[in-house]
All heavy atoms as an XYZ file, in Angstrom:
711
protein
N      67.710   -179.664    137.721
C      69.138   -179.479    138.188
C      69.633   -180.916    137.980
O      69.237   -181.769    138.631
C      69.099   -179.072    139.590
C      70.488   -179.241    140.246
S      70.381   -178.764    141.967
C      71.352   -177.359    141.932
N      70.568   -181.064    137.215
C      71.242   -182.406    136.986
C      72.361   -182.684    137.939
O      72.862   -181.705    138.552
C      71.811   -182.460    135.452
C      70.693   -182.107    134.580
C      70.664   -183.213    133.518
C      69.496   -182.773    132.517
N      68.939   -183.877    131.950
N      72.793   -183.827    138.050
C      73.817   -184.302    138.894
C      73.359   -185.087    140.063
O      72.080   -185.322    140.261
N      74.351   -185.567    140.909
C      73.910   -186.482    142.029
C      73.317   -185.634    143.214
O      73.519   -184.373    143.212
C      75.056   -187.267    142.555
O      76.010   -186.453    143.137
N      72.637   -186.369    144.051
C      72.035   -185.689    145.259
C      73.046   -185.063    146.060
O      72.968   -184.062    146.595
C      71.253   -186.666    145.931
C      70.417   -186.084    147.107
C      69.650   -187.112    147.925
O      69.847   -188.351    147.855
N      68.606   -186.724    148.465
N      74.259   -185.727    146.159
C      75.380   -185.193    147.017
C      75.917   -183.872    146.439
O      76.124   -183.009    147.159
C      76.530   -186.335    146.991
C      76.116   -187.390    147.906
C      75.257   -188.499    147.138
O      75.148   -188.413    145.867
O      74.685   -189.408    147.789
N      76.050   -183.934    145.084
C      76.639   -182.584    144.493
C      75.563   -181.501    144.657
O      75.942   -180.413    144.900
C      76.798   -182.919    142.935
C      77.933   -183.740    142.563
C      78.008   -184.132    141.197
O      77.070   -183.769    140.450
O      78.971   -184.921    140.763
N      74.289   -181.840    144.543
C      73.332   -180.909    144.674
C      73.279   -180.338    146.083
O      73.143   -179.130    146.257
C      71.884   -181.475    144.291
C      70.711   -180.546    144.364
C      69.466   -181.186    143.871
N      69.039   -182.219    144.853
C      68.336   -183.279    144.493
N      68.000   -183.405    143.214
N      68.103   -184.068    145.422
N      73.410   -181.187    147.000
C      73.292   -180.714    148.509
C      74.503   -179.791    148.792
O      74.244   -178.709    149.392
C      73.476   -181.903    149.382
N      75.644   -180.042    148.209
C      76.739   -179.141    148.473
C      76.579   -177.811    147.675
O      76.691   -176.709    148.317
C      78.058   -179.727    147.878
C      78.544   -181.037    148.522
C      79.245   -178.713    147.929
C      78.962   -180.765    149.984
N      76.026   -177.848    146.496
C      75.784   -176.603    145.684
C      74.706   -175.788    146.433
O      74.690   -174.481    146.471
C      75.305   -176.936    144.300
C      76.508   -177.381    143.488
C      76.140   -177.814    142.089
N      75.447   -176.622    141.363
C      74.751   -176.832    140.267
N      74.556   -178.041    139.825
N      74.082   -175.801    139.694
N      73.611   -176.380    146.960
C      72.631   -175.728    147.673
C      73.104   -175.090    148.899
O      72.765   -173.854    149.209
C      71.353   -176.668    148.046
C      70.624   -177.285    146.877
C      69.770   -178.377    147.312
C      69.839   -176.263    146.264
N      73.894   -175.806    149.712
C      74.600   -175.196    150.954
C      75.334   -174.030    150.664
O      75.305   -172.950    151.339
N      76.314   -174.144    149.656
C      77.189   -173.104    149.259
C      76.377   -171.819    148.801
O      76.650   -170.726    149.135
C      78.134   -173.478    148.289
C      79.178   -174.568    148.701
C      80.163   -175.053    147.670
O      79.686   -174.863    146.466
O      81.068   -175.578    147.964
N      75.326   -172.152    148.079
C      74.505   -171.047    147.528
C      73.768   -170.252    148.677
O      73.825   -169.007    148.877
C      73.494   -171.498    146.608
C      72.521   -170.371    146.058
C      72.979   -169.560    144.996
C      71.362   -170.126    146.709
C      72.168   -168.466    144.518
C      70.639   -169.049    146.353
C      70.899   -168.221    145.259
O      70.128   -167.132    144.913
N      73.237   -171.139    149.610
C      72.479   -170.495    150.722
C      73.474   -169.526    151.600
O      73.033   -168.433    152.035
C      71.815   -171.471    151.637
C      70.538   -171.950    150.985
S      69.490   -172.928    152.174
C      69.010   -171.648    153.366
N      74.628   -170.116    151.843
C      75.465   -169.288    152.643
C      76.019   -168.104    151.944
O      76.109   -167.046    152.547
C      76.697   -170.229    153.091
C      76.368   -171.394    154.042
C      77.788   -169.379    153.770
C      75.599   -170.904    155.239
N      76.437   -168.250    150.706
C      76.955   -167.159    149.864
C      75.917   -165.959    149.795
O      76.220   -164.769    149.896
C      77.348   -167.551    148.574
C      78.014   -166.550    147.674
C      78.318   -166.971    146.336
O      78.662   -168.233    146.123
O      78.416   -166.295    145.384
N      74.673   -166.299    149.593
C      73.457   -165.397    149.329
C      72.686   -165.044    150.726
O      71.758   -164.266    150.487
C      72.796   -165.824    148.186
C      73.422   -165.843    146.926
N      73.729   -164.776    146.084
C      73.982   -166.936    146.273
C      74.374   -165.124    145.019
N      74.642   -166.426    145.083
N      73.090   -165.753    151.755
C      72.144   -165.619    152.896
C      70.710   -165.705    152.536
O      69.839   -165.008    153.009
C      72.461   -164.338    153.602
C      73.857   -164.173    154.140
C      74.049   -165.219    155.382
O      73.541   -165.186    156.354
N      75.008   -166.065    155.018
N      70.454   -166.787    151.802
C      69.086   -167.087    151.255
C      68.185   -167.976    152.130
O      68.679   -168.613    153.042
C      69.389   -167.878    149.976
O      68.148   -168.096    149.321
N      67.028   -167.860    151.796
C      66.025   -168.812    152.485
C      65.869   -170.029    151.652
O      66.254   -170.097    150.480
C      64.609   -168.167    152.530
O      64.100   -167.885    151.346
C      64.666   -166.748    153.370
N      65.164   -171.016    152.354
C      65.004   -172.291    151.571
C      64.128   -171.992    150.291
O      64.358   -172.474    149.151
C      64.364   -173.339    152.510
C      63.774   -174.502    151.729
C      65.249   -173.863    153.522
N      63.070   -171.092    150.433
C      62.112   -170.760    149.289
C      62.856   -170.267    148.142
O      62.661   -170.575    146.950
C      61.102   -169.930    149.846
C      60.005   -169.554    148.877
C      58.991   -168.847    149.306
N      58.178   -169.586    150.454
C      56.897   -169.496    150.496
N      56.216   -168.759    149.925
N      56.313   -170.373    151.385
N      63.731   -169.189    148.589
C      64.404   -168.545    147.595
C      65.437   -169.430    146.851
O      65.612   -169.316    145.542
C      65.309   -167.227    148.037
C      64.367   -166.207    148.547
O      63.149   -166.136    148.076
O      64.812   -165.417    149.471
N      66.141   -170.300    147.545
C      67.082   -171.233    146.999
C      66.216   -172.308    145.998
O      66.880   -172.430    144.969
C      67.709   -171.964    148.097
O      68.489   -170.976    148.954
C      68.775   -173.035    147.590
N      65.213   -172.606    146.400
C      64.403   -173.525    145.621
C      64.072   -172.943    144.223
O      64.123   -173.597    143.293
C      63.143   -174.094    146.347
N      63.649   -171.666    144.344
C      63.297   -171.017    143.180
C      64.377   -170.754    142.217
O      64.325   -171.008    141.015
C      62.672   -169.560    143.491
C      61.136   -169.637    143.992
O      60.538   -170.570    143.693
N      60.920   -168.690    144.795
N      65.573   -170.438    142.755
C      66.704   -170.267    142.040
C      67.206   -171.528    141.234
O      67.544   -171.653    140.009
C      68.030   -169.748    142.875
C      69.289   -169.875    142.065
C      67.738   -168.355    143.279
N      67.126   -172.693    141.937
C      67.533   -174.032    141.465
C      66.432   -174.737    140.699
O      66.737   -175.685    140.128
C      68.121   -174.873    142.548
C      69.533   -174.467    142.956
C      69.721   -173.407    143.941
C      70.603   -174.981    142.289
C      70.953   -173.029    144.169
C      71.878   -174.463    142.750
C      72.123   -173.616    143.684
N      65.182   -174.249    140.797
C      64.043   -174.868    140.114
C      63.703   -176.203    140.622
O      63.337   -177.079    139.856
N      63.740   -176.363    142.030
C      63.357   -177.544    142.530
C      62.438   -177.192    143.802
O      62.243   -175.974    144.110
C      64.625   -178.357    143.070
C      65.403   -177.527    144.022
C      65.431   -178.863    142.044
C      66.668   -178.348    144.688
N      61.849   -178.201    144.402
C      60.900   -177.900    145.536
C      61.604   -177.501    146.861
O      62.768   -177.813    147.052
C      60.036   -178.973    145.752
O      60.692   -180.059    146.393
N      60.864   -176.812    147.636
C      61.323   -176.411    148.973
C      61.625   -177.739    149.755
O      62.651   -177.746    150.485
C      60.361   -175.690    149.680
C      60.072   -174.256    149.122
C      59.103   -173.529    150.014
C      57.818   -174.301    150.229
N      56.716   -173.696    151.035
N      60.871   -178.663    149.645
C      61.040   -180.028    150.342
C      62.352   -180.639    149.947
O      63.061   -181.102    150.808
C      59.915   -180.935    150.037
O      58.631   -180.395    150.434
N      62.640   -180.618    148.586
C      63.923   -181.207    148.107
C      65.161   -180.393    148.753
O      66.090   -180.998    149.239
C      64.021   -181.158    146.711
O      62.919   -181.889    146.156
C      65.328   -181.727    146.112
N      64.988   -179.132    148.712
C      66.051   -178.274    149.247
C      66.354   -178.693    150.737
O      67.434   -178.779    151.140
C      65.885   -176.814    149.102
C      66.860   -175.991    149.852
C      65.817   -176.431    147.530
N      65.103   -178.602    151.563
C      65.324   -178.878    153.005
C      65.826   -180.368    153.245
O      66.799   -180.429    154.121
C      63.927   -178.747    153.624
C      64.029   -178.598    155.050
N      63.791   -179.769    155.832
C      64.285   -177.570    155.951
C      63.965   -179.366    157.154
N      64.236   -178.124    157.277
N      65.367   -181.319    152.398
C      65.826   -182.682    152.784
C      67.331   -182.732    152.389
O      68.068   -183.389    153.157
C      65.030   -183.505    151.884
C      65.434   -185.013    151.897
C      64.537   -185.810    150.986
C      65.198   -187.152    150.872
N      65.341   -187.462    149.474
N      67.818   -182.191    151.202
C      69.166   -182.308    150.935
C      70.131   -181.664    151.979
O      71.090   -182.136    152.307
C      69.380   -181.633    149.548
C      68.829   -182.422    148.431
O      68.630   -183.623    148.718
O      69.027   -181.973    147.334
N      69.591   -180.374    152.529
C      70.288   -179.739    153.415
C      70.477   -180.297    154.788
O      71.386   -180.258    155.578
C      69.898   -178.306    153.602
C      70.055   -177.404    152.206
C      69.411   -176.006    152.592
C      71.482   -177.272    151.929
N      69.370   -180.986    155.213
C      69.339   -181.570    156.569
C      69.667   -183.074    156.686
O      70.068   -183.515    157.793
C      67.966   -181.381    157.140
O      66.891   -181.872    156.404
C      67.625   -179.867    157.374
N      69.453   -183.798    155.462
C      69.718   -185.144    155.525
C      71.051   -185.501    154.832
O      71.766   -186.443    155.381
C      68.571   -185.927    154.856
O      67.390   -185.694    155.484
N      71.344   -185.048    153.689
C      72.444   -185.379    152.880
C      73.660   -184.588    153.295
O      74.758   -185.172    153.533
C      72.183   -185.192    151.457
C      73.334   -185.638    150.610
C      70.887   -186.014    151.113
N      73.544   -183.278    153.438
C      74.670   -182.483    153.638
C      75.507   -182.673    155.033
O      76.723   -182.750    154.837
C      74.329   -180.904    153.682
C      75.389   -179.900    153.751
C      76.381   -180.105    152.522
C      74.853   -178.509    153.809
N      74.933   -183.083    156.056
C      75.671   -183.410    157.198
C      76.624   -184.621    157.104
O      77.745   -184.586    157.606
C      74.673   -183.740    158.316
C      73.377   -183.240    157.814
C      73.443   -183.127    156.396
N      76.251   -185.566    156.207
C      77.067   -186.645    155.974
C      78.323   -186.379    155.003
O      79.382   -187.054    155.001
C      76.292   -187.773    155.334
C      75.216   -188.271    156.124
C      74.307   -189.218    155.385
C      73.015   -189.613    156.256
N      72.027   -190.223    155.433
N      78.155   -185.234    154.227
C      79.222   -184.928    153.312
C      80.215   -183.756    153.741
O      81.315   -183.875    153.503
C      78.436   -184.379    151.980
C      77.507   -185.271    151.327
C      76.817   -184.719    150.175
C      78.317   -186.532    150.812
N      79.658   -182.824    154.372
C      80.509   -181.706    154.721
C      79.901   -181.153    156.113
O      79.012   -180.210    155.971
C      80.471   -180.585    153.648
C      81.439   -179.526    153.887
O      81.696   -179.132    154.999
N      81.877   -178.828    152.833
N      80.423   -181.580    157.253
C      79.946   -181.063    158.597
C      80.064   -179.645    158.731
O      79.260   -178.994    159.390
C      80.653   -181.916    159.574
N      81.200   -179.085    158.358
C      81.445   -177.609    158.453
C      80.379   -176.828    157.701
O      79.825   -175.690    158.312
N      80.238   -177.136    156.559
C      79.091   -176.475    155.785
C      77.711   -176.620    156.314
O      76.943   -175.652    156.406
C      79.220   -176.875    154.193
C      78.229   -176.324    153.279
C      78.343   -174.639    153.245
C      78.340   -176.783    151.968
N      77.562   -177.883    156.786
C      76.254   -178.206    157.421
C      76.054   -177.097    158.658
O      74.876   -176.680    158.786
C      76.081   -179.595    157.802
C      74.785   -179.841    158.585
C      73.521   -179.713    157.972
C      74.921   -180.043    159.918
C      72.418   -179.948    158.779
C      73.748   -180.332    160.693
C      72.504   -180.164    160.073
O      71.330   -180.310    160.902
N      77.082   -176.913    159.391
C      76.888   -176.123    160.594
C      76.438   -174.736    160.251
O      75.537   -174.106    160.840
C      78.128   -176.229    161.463
C      78.305   -177.437    162.300
C      79.590   -177.372    163.036
C      79.774   -178.644    163.774
N      81.004   -178.693    164.614
N      77.153   -174.248    159.194
C      76.719   -172.866    158.724
C      75.399   -172.805    158.202
O      74.642   -171.847    158.455
C      77.870   -172.481    157.582
C      79.192   -172.191    158.089
C      79.936   -171.681    156.990
O      79.827   -170.798    156.337
O      80.997   -172.532    156.621
N      74.977   -173.753    157.434
C      73.660   -173.899    156.915
C      72.696   -173.955    157.979
O      71.588   -173.352    157.942
C      73.517   -175.021    155.788
C      72.043   -175.193    155.460
C      74.394   -174.655    154.579
N      73.013   -174.843    158.894
C      71.918   -174.981    160.039
C      71.698   -173.863    160.778
O      70.629   -173.448    161.217
C      72.519   -176.120    161.082
C      71.592   -176.442    162.131
C      70.434   -177.365    161.762
N      69.321   -176.732    161.757
C      68.229   -177.129    161.152
N      68.004   -178.288    160.633
N      67.031   -176.387    161.110
N      72.833   -172.984    161.091
C      72.674   -171.642    161.713
C      71.746   -170.685    160.932
O      70.955   -170.020    161.484
C      74.107   -171.146    161.878
N      72.052   -170.662    159.645
C      71.255   -169.902    158.701
C      69.718   -170.257    158.715
O      68.844   -169.431    158.865
C      71.757   -169.820    157.358
C      71.071   -169.015    156.318
C      70.958   -167.553    156.765
C      71.703   -169.031    154.931
N      69.524   -171.462    158.707
C      68.186   -172.113    158.775
C      67.425   -171.699    160.011
O      66.297   -171.309    160.100
C      68.141   -173.557    158.637
C      68.480   -174.223    157.217
C      68.570   -175.788    157.432
C      67.453   -173.837    156.297
N      68.261   -171.767    161.206
C      67.591   -171.299    162.444
C      67.342   -169.831    162.473
O      66.305   -169.520    163.038
C      68.600   -171.662    163.593
C      68.692   -173.246    163.887
O      67.755   -173.921    163.493
N      69.713   -173.672    164.377
N      68.180   -169.052    161.937
C      68.005   -167.463    161.899
C      66.627   -167.372    160.967
O      65.838   -166.538    161.341
C      69.140   -166.797    161.312
C      68.712   -165.418    160.919
C      70.329   -166.819    162.201
N      66.663   -167.965    159.878
C      65.381   -167.822    158.896
C      64.141   -168.296    159.666
O      63.122   -167.575    159.484
C      65.612   -168.634    157.600
C      66.677   -168.035    156.806
O      66.991   -166.868    156.793
N      67.135   -168.755    155.840
N      64.253   -169.325    160.478
C      63.031   -169.783    161.128
C      62.603   -168.659    162.191
O      61.408   -168.489    162.388
C      63.273   -171.111    161.852
C      62.085   -171.730    162.422
C      62.442   -173.157    162.970
C      61.127   -173.768    163.530
N      61.411   -175.050    164.112
N      63.575   -168.124    162.847
C      63.214   -167.094    163.901
C      62.680   -165.839    163.259
O      61.903   -165.193    163.858
C      64.564   -166.751    164.714
C      65.003   -167.940    165.586
C      66.404   -167.564    166.207
O      66.893   -166.554    165.946
O      66.974   -168.548    166.803
N      63.051   -165.640    161.942
C      62.600   -164.301    161.341
C      61.404   -164.498    160.535
O      60.854   -163.617    159.993
C      63.847   -163.755    160.514
C      64.855   -163.421    161.406
C      65.965   -162.856    160.510
O      66.056   -163.032    159.303
O      67.089   -162.349    160.973
N      60.942   -165.818    160.359
C      59.844   -166.013    159.351
C      58.497   -165.215    159.644
O      57.889   -164.773    158.781
C      59.678   -167.374    159.026
C      59.055   -168.122    160.247
C      58.817   -169.675    159.987
N      58.310   -170.202    161.090
C      58.259   -171.665    161.277
N      58.775   -172.391    160.227
N      57.860   -172.191    162.392
N      58.325   -165.050    160.913
C      56.996   -164.369    161.221
C      57.123   -162.897    160.845
O      56.108   -162.227    160.446
C      56.677   -164.576    162.724
C      57.657   -163.851    163.726
N      58.895   -164.303    164.005
C      57.507   -162.668    164.387
C      59.490   -163.444    164.771
N      58.696   -162.561    165.038
N      58.348   -162.343    160.889
C      58.475   -160.980    160.477
C      58.414   -160.781    158.911
O      57.700   -159.885    158.452
C      59.962   -160.497    160.970
C      60.208   -160.590    162.469
C      61.705   -160.162    162.721
C      59.239   -159.487    163.084
N      58.969   -161.738    158.175
C      58.810   -161.757    156.776
C      57.304   -161.923    156.316
O      56.897   -161.220    155.436
C      59.569   -162.866    156.064
C      61.067   -162.552    156.117
C      61.827   -163.679    155.284
N      63.145   -163.646    155.459
C      63.854   -164.461    156.302
N      63.186   -165.440    156.829
N      65.074   -164.269    156.582
N      56.617   -162.736    157.093
C      55.261   -162.812    156.711
C      54.418   -161.699    156.987
O      53.620   -161.282    156.168
N      54.721   -160.981    157.973
C      54.081   -159.744    158.466
C      54.439   -158.691    157.446
O      53.467   -157.860    156.956
N      55.572   -158.637    156.850
C      56.034   -157.559    155.906
C      55.282   -157.917    154.507
O      54.900   -157.039    153.931
C      57.525   -157.546    155.694
C      58.260   -156.959    156.777
C      57.962   -155.533    156.928
O      57.890   -154.839    155.871
O      57.800   -155.049    158.109
N      55.147   -159.226    154.297
C      54.551   -159.679    152.946
C      53.068   -159.191    152.986
O      52.500   -158.745    152.047
C      54.629   -161.090    152.708
N      52.410   -159.450    154.165
C      51.045   -159.073    154.308
C      50.780   -157.455    154.222
O      49.928   -157.000    153.585
C      50.409   -159.537    155.641
O      50.626   -160.967    155.688
C      48.982   -159.201    155.826
N      51.679   -156.832    154.849
C      51.626   -155.345    154.927
C      51.768   -154.810    153.413
O      51.110   -153.981    152.992
C      52.819   -154.813    155.684
C      52.795   -153.251    155.743
C      53.891   -152.780    156.495
C      54.258   -151.308    156.547
N      55.374   -150.838    157.250
N      52.699   -155.378    152.770
C      52.995   -155.019    151.408
C      51.740   -155.317    150.448
O      51.433   -154.487    149.635
C      54.198   -155.717    150.778
C      54.446   -155.387    149.366
N      55.005   -154.201    148.906
C      54.375   -156.123    148.237
C      55.081   -154.094    147.649
N      54.664   -155.402    147.191
N      51.131   -156.411    150.625
C      50.071   -156.770    149.947
C      48.786   -155.828    150.066
O      48.239   -155.384    149.144
C      49.453   -158.272    150.423
C      48.186   -158.631    149.856
C      47.645   -159.931    150.503
C      46.245   -160.200    150.137
N      45.783   -161.409    150.824
N      48.601   -155.375    151.317
C      47.500   -154.484    151.549
C      47.873   -152.978    151.066
O      46.964   -152.208    150.680
C      47.092   -154.590    153.027
C      46.187   -155.710    153.243
C      46.745   -156.758    153.921
C      44.965   -155.848    152.728
C      46.027   -157.923    154.162
C      44.199   -157.002    152.828
C      44.785   -158.032    153.611
O      44.052   -159.226    153.672
N      49.160   -152.690    151.113
C      49.583   -151.400    150.563
C      49.284   -151.393    148.932
O      48.741   -150.373    148.511
C      51.021   -151.129    150.927
C      51.337   -150.799    152.334
C      52.790   -150.741    152.611
O      53.638   -151.131    151.766
O      53.136   -150.190    153.686
N      49.691   -152.469    148.403
C      49.393   -152.579    146.850
C      47.884   -152.557    146.615
O      47.536   -151.757    145.590
C      50.029   -153.816    146.370
C      49.597   -154.100    144.871
C      51.511   -153.730    146.443
N      47.114   -153.222    147.381
C      45.626   -153.131    147.157
C      45.154   -151.786    147.446
O      44.236   -151.321    146.629
C      44.856   -154.128    148.027
C      45.205   -155.631    147.715
C      44.530   -156.550    148.803
C      44.544   -155.991    146.328
N      45.625   -151.146    148.424
C      45.172   -149.723    148.690
C      45.501   -148.828    147.567
O      44.703   -147.998    147.109
C      45.764   -149.317    149.962
C      45.182   -147.848    150.446
C      45.785   -147.486    151.677
C      45.348   -146.091    152.098
N      46.003   -145.687    153.391
N      46.710   -148.920    147.062
C      47.210   -148.074    146.007
C      46.320   -148.308    144.680
O      46.064   -147.423    143.890
C      48.618   -148.290    145.630
N      45.965   -149.546    144.508
C      45.202   -149.827    143.326
C      43.729   -149.222    143.419
O      43.151   -148.707    142.500
C      44.994   -151.454    143.077
C      46.333   -152.062    142.608
C      46.115   -153.565    142.588
C      46.653   -151.596    141.307
N      43.213   -149.324    144.584
C      41.864   -148.745    144.816
C      41.866   -147.178    144.673
O      40.975   -146.619    144.218
C      41.385   -149.019    146.250
C      40.723   -150.392    146.329
C      40.055   -150.673    147.617
N      40.640   -151.787    148.280
C      41.261   -151.864    149.470
N      41.321   -150.827    150.118
N      41.902   -152.980    149.765
N      43.021   -146.544    145.167
C      43.084   -145.180    145.024
C      43.049   -144.676    143.454
O      42.539   -143.690    143.124
C      44.442   -144.594    145.773
C      44.686   -143.192    145.415
C      44.215   -144.810    147.156
N      43.743   -145.468    142.706
C      43.924   -145.225    141.241
C      42.597   -145.357    140.523
O      42.284   -144.712    139.565
C      44.909   -146.096    140.626
C      46.253   -145.811    140.927
C      47.202   -146.663    140.088
N      48.491   -146.812    140.759
C      49.418   -147.697    140.499
N      49.141   -148.597    139.562
N      50.589   -147.582    141.148
N      41.645   -146.150    141.057
C      40.450   -146.518    140.431
C      39.477   -145.449    140.455
O      39.386   -144.604    141.230
C      39.831   -147.784    140.880
O      40.654   -148.794    140.655
């Protein structure tokens, strides 16, 4: 992703809000690390656009509260796939 860190922070924030995305999903879409996304959103964005930052911070908090549910769903799906593969064999 080319451009300044400030431009990137705004684009990341707008993307996350528009798509109700997680940091991981946003990082994959933009081809950068989760650490870079998180740093831009929590360190750079508040200085540039306080309103957008408040929206992003709220979404980050929701994602944090729900992460244990997503992890459980991912584990459940993993074992369903493994079971289906065993049945086919």
